[in-house]
N, CA and C atoms as an extended XYZ file, in Angstrom:
207
Properties=species:S:1:pos:R:3:atomname:S:1:resname:S:1:resid:I:1 pbc="F F F"
N       -24.661       -7.942       -4.922 N   MET     1
C       -24.822       -8.106       -6.345 CA  MET     1
C       -23.593       -8.728       -6.999 C   MET     1
N       -22.417       -8.505       -6.423 N   PHE     2
C       -21.185       -9.013       -7.016 CA  PHE     2
C       -20.469      -10.007       -6.103 C   PHE     2
N       -21.185      -10.540       -5.108 N   ASP     3
C       -20.583      -11.521       -4.217 CA  ASP     3
C       -20.122      -12.739       -5.012 C   ASP     3
N       -18.927      -13.221       -4.698 N   ASN     4
C       -18.325      -14.394       -5.340 CA  ASN     4
C       -18.055      -14.197       -6.828 C   ASN     4
N       -18.041      -12.966       -7.289 N   CYS     5
C       -17.755      -12.671       -8.694 CA  CYS     5
C       -16.295      -12.248       -8.844 C   CYS     5
N       -15.797      -12.401      -10.057 N   THR     6
C       -14.519      -11.813      -10.427 CA  THR     6
C       -14.843      -10.540      -11.188 C   THR     6
N       -14.285       -9.427      -10.745 N   VAL     7
C       -14.549       -8.128      -11.356 CA  VAL     7
C       -13.214       -7.622      -11.898 C   VAL     7
N       -13.192       -7.332      -13.205 N   LYS     8
C       -11.915       -7.069      -13.856 CA  LYS     8
C       -12.055       -5.967      -14.903 C   LYS     8
N       -11.055       -5.062      -14.949 N   TYR     9
C       -11.039       -4.055      -16.004 CA  TYR     9
C       -10.859       -4.750      -17.348 C   TYR     9
N       -11.421       -4.143      -18.402 N   HIS    10
C       -11.325       -4.703      -19.746 CA  HIS    10
C       -10.713       -3.673      -20.685 C   HIS    10
N        -9.717       -4.125      -21.438 N   LYS    11
C        -9.035       -3.248      -22.378 CA  LYS    11
C        -9.645       -3.430      -23.771 C   LYS    11
N       -10.017       -2.335      -24.412 N   ASN    12
C       -10.564       -2.356      -25.763 CA  ASN    12
C        -9.487       -2.832      -26.732 C   ASN    12
N        -9.802       -3.838      -27.540 N   ILE    13
C        -8.777       -4.402      -28.435 CA  ILE    13
C        -8.387       -3.432      -29.549 C   ILE    13
N        -9.247       -2.501      -29.877 N   HIS    14
C        -8.945       -1.556      -30.950 CA  HIS    14
C        -8.129       -0.362      -30.461 C   HIS    14
N        -8.502        0.178      -29.322 N   SER    15
C        -7.812        1.378      -28.825 CA  SER    15
C        -6.689        1.041      -27.847 C   SER    15
N        -6.765       -0.151      -27.232 N   GLY    16
C        -5.778       -0.510      -26.219 CA  GLY    16
C        -6.010        0.159      -24.877 C   GLY    16
N        -7.125        0.890      -24.755 N   LYS    17
C        -7.439        1.596      -23.519 CA  LYS    17
C        -8.489        0.832      -22.719 C   LYS    17
N        -8.393        0.938      -21.411 N   VAL    18
C        -9.406        0.349      -20.528 CA  VAL    18
C       -10.658        1.206      -20.636 C   VAL    18
N       -11.773        0.577      -21.036 N   ASP    19
C       -12.998        1.345      -21.222 CA  ASP    19
C       -14.225        0.694      -20.604 C   ASP    19
N       -14.028       -0.469      -19.990 N   SER    20
C       -15.164       -1.148      -19.378 CA  SER    20
C       -14.676       -2.093      -18.284 C   SER    20
N       -15.627       -2.668      -17.588 N   ILE    21
C       -15.352       -3.629      -16.522 CA  ILE    21
C       -16.150       -4.882      -16.829 C   ILE    21
N       -15.506       -6.039      -16.693 N   LEU    22
C       -16.190       -7.313      -16.869 CA  LEU    22
C       -16.462       -7.917      -15.503 C   LEU    22
N       -17.673       -8.417      -15.327 N   VAL    23
C       -18.065       -9.104      -14.099 CA  VAL    23
C       -18.342      -10.553      -14.482 C   VAL    23
N       -17.564      -11.476      -13.912 N   PHE    24
C       -17.744      -12.903      -14.154 CA  PHE    24
C       -18.420      -13.506      -12.931 C   PHE    24
N       -19.626      -14.002      -13.128 N   TYR    25
C       -20.368      -14.642      -12.042 CA  TYR    25
C       -19.869      -16.066      -11.861 C   TYR    25
N       -20.080      -16.669      -10.686 N   PRO    26
C       -19.610      -18.039      -10.453 CA  PRO    26
C       -20.185      -19.011      -11.486 C   PRO    26
N       -19.386      -20.014      -11.815 N   LYS    27
C       -19.822      -21.043      -12.756 CA  LYS    27
C       -20.960      -21.855      -12.162 C   LYS    27
N       -21.878      -22.226      -13.025 N   ILE    28
C       -22.982      -23.098      -12.634 CA  ILE    28
C       -22.769      -24.430      -13.343 C   ILE    28
N       -22.605      -25.506      -12.572 N   ILE    29
C       -22.395      -26.834      -13.139 CA  ILE    29
C       -23.753      -27.460      -13.458 C   ILE    29
N       -23.914      -27.886      -14.702 N   ASN    30
C       -25.148      -28.533      -15.142 CA  ASN    30
C       -25.130      -30.018      -14.761 C   ASN    30
N       -26.258      -30.657      -14.822 N   ASP    31
C       -26.369      -32.074      -14.488 CA  ASP    31
C       -25.487      -32.956      -15.370 C   ASP    31
N       -25.225      -32.518      -16.609 N   ASP    32
C       -24.417      -33.326      -17.530 CA  ASP    32
C       -22.922      -33.037      -17.417 C   ASP    32
N       -22.530      -32.225      -16.440 N   GLY    33
C       -21.125      -31.931      -16.204 CA  GLY    33
C       -20.615      -30.694      -16.937 C   GLY    33
N       -21.404      -30.156      -17.847 N   THR    34
C       -21.010      -28.922      -18.512 CA  THR    34
C       -21.305      -27.756      -17.566 C   THR    34
N       -20.825      -26.587      -17.929 N   TYR    35
C       -21.084      -25.437      -17.058 CA  TYR    35
C       -21.456      -24.211      -17.871 C   TYR    35
N       -22.110      -23.311      -17.199 N   ASN    36
C       -22.443      -21.993      -17.737 CA  ASN    36
C       -21.801      -20.957      -16.832 C   ASN    36
N       -21.335      -19.889      -17.431 N   GLN    37
C       -20.828      -18.778      -16.629 CA  GLN    37
C       -21.347      -17.483      -17.222 C   GLN    37
N       -22.134      -16.798      -16.446 N   ARG    38
C       -22.692      -15.519      -16.871 CA  ARG    38
C       -21.646      -14.429      -16.678 C   ARG    38
N       -21.584      -13.519      -17.633 N   GLN    39
C       -20.709      -12.368      -17.465 CA  GLN    39
C       -21.435      -11.120      -17.909 C   GLN    39
N       -21.000      -10.021      -17.339 N   LEU    40
C       -21.627       -8.742      -17.595 CA  LEU    40
C       -20.539       -7.756      -17.992 C   LEU    40
N       -20.699       -7.089      -19.119 N   GLY    41
C       -19.782       -6.034      -19.545 CA  GLY    41
C       -20.373       -4.686      -19.176 C   GLY    41
N       -19.617       -3.906      -18.435 N   VAL    42
C       -20.130       -2.631      -17.922 CA  VAL    42
C       -19.251       -1.480      -18.416 C   VAL    42
N       -19.805       -0.579      -19.240 N   PRO    43
C       -19.032        0.590      -19.673 CA  PRO    43
C       -18.675        1.470      -18.471 C   PRO    43
N       -17.486        2.059      -18.525 N   MET    44
C       -17.064        2.968      -17.458 CA  MET    44
C       -17.655        4.346      -17.754 C   MET    44
N       -18.931        4.451      -17.452 N   ASN    45
C       -19.699        5.653      -17.736 CA  ASN    45
C       -20.444        6.023      -16.462 C   ASN    45
N       -20.241        7.230      -16.000 N   GLU    46
C       -20.851        7.681      -14.739 CA  GLU    46
C       -22.371        7.557      -14.732 C   GLU    46
N       -22.998        7.571      -15.901 N   ASP    47
C       -24.452        7.472      -15.978 CA  ASP    47
C       -24.962        6.033      -15.938 C   ASP    47
N       -24.045        5.068      -16.003 N   ASN    48
C       -24.434        3.659      -16.012 CA  ASN    48
C       -24.643        3.169      -14.580 C   ASN    48
N       -25.829        2.660      -14.287 N   ARG    49
C       -26.144        2.256      -12.901 CA  ARG    49
C       -25.288        1.078      -12.436 C   ARG    49
N       -24.920        0.163      -13.349 N   TYR    50
C       -24.072       -0.962      -12.956 CA  TYR    50
C       -22.661       -0.479      -12.619 C   TYR    50
N       -22.174        0.501      -13.368 N   TYR    51
C       -20.869        1.086      -13.062 CA  TYR    51
C       -20.902        1.726      -11.678 C   TYR    51
N       -21.960        2.431      -11.366 N   GLN    52
C       -22.103        3.028      -10.041 CA  GLN    52
C       -22.140        1.950       -8.960 C   GLN    52
N       -22.839        0.834       -9.227 N   ASP    53
C       -22.884       -0.282       -8.274 CA  ASP    53
C       -21.499       -0.874       -8.043 C   ASP    53
N       -20.717       -1.006       -9.112 N   ILE    54
C       -19.356       -1.550       -8.983 CA  ILE    54
C       -18.489       -0.613       -8.153 C   ILE    54
N       -18.599        0.687       -8.384 N   LEU    55
C       -17.813        1.646       -7.602 CA  LEU    55
C       -18.168        1.565       -6.123 C   LEU    55
N       -19.433        1.396       -5.803 N   GLU    56
C       -19.858        1.237       -4.409 CA  GLU    56
C       -19.337       -0.080       -3.836 C   GLU    56
N       -19.409       -1.158       -4.633 N   TRP    57
C       -18.917       -2.472       -4.216 CA  TRP    57
C       -17.425       -2.401       -3.908 C   TRP    57
N       -16.662       -1.670       -4.738 N   GLU    58
C       -15.213       -1.572       -4.569 CA  GLU    58
C       -14.831       -0.850       -3.275 C   GLU    58
N       -15.701        0.010       -2.771 N   LYS    59
C       -15.421        0.734       -1.529 CA  LYS    59
C       -15.411       -0.184       -0.308 C   LYS    59
N       -16.009       -1.355       -0.427 N   ILE    60
C       -16.065       -2.298        0.688 CA  ILE    60
C       -14.707       -2.984        0.812 C   ILE    60
N       -14.182       -3.013        2.005 N   GLU    61
C       -12.868       -3.601        2.245 CA  GLU    61
C       -12.805       -5.027        1.702 C   GLU    61
N       -11.732       -5.304        0.964 N   GLY    62
C       -11.530       -6.639        0.408 CA  GLY    62
C       -12.010       -6.771       -1.032 C   GLY    62
N       -12.782       -5.811       -1.523 N   ASN    63
C       -13.265       -5.857       -2.896 CA  ASN    63
C       -12.343       -5.039       -3.800 C   ASN    63
N       -11.866       -5.669       -4.852 N   THR    64
C       -10.916       -5.019       -5.753 CA  THR    64
C       -11.266       -5.348       -7.197 C   THR    64
N       -11.156       -4.373       -8.050 N   ILE    65
C       -11.281       -4.610       -9.486 CA  ILE    65
C        -9.898       -5.021       -9.975 C   ILE    65
N        -9.821       -6.207      -10.588 N   GLU    66
C        -8.534       -6.717      -11.079 CA  GLU    66
C        -8.095       -5.943      -12.308 C   GLU    66
N        -6.780       -5.897      -12.522 N   GLU    67
C        -6.220       -5.221      -13.690 CA  GLU    67
C        -6.586       -5.969      -14.969 C   GLU    67
N        -6.603       -5.243      -16.086 N   ALA    68
C        -6.876       -5.834      -17.393 CA  ALA    68
C        -5.700       -6.699      -17.829 C   ALA    68
N        -5.996       -7.671      -18.675 N   ASP    69
C        -4.937       -8.525      -19.247 CA  ASP    69
C        -4.164       -7.774      -20.295 C   ASP    69
């Protein structure tokens, strides 16, 4: 689900605390040379299925969630 994606912690601009994870999917180049890049914002909530998927993905050797900017 997250192959070839960049997975990165996200810091809330109001609180300054890390509260979610951003998943950036690979860029798709359009015929006219422009590109689209899908991204997914995932709250760090144990009840969120995408958050659970990311935690499982991170357990695989070589997969790391990057630090927030």
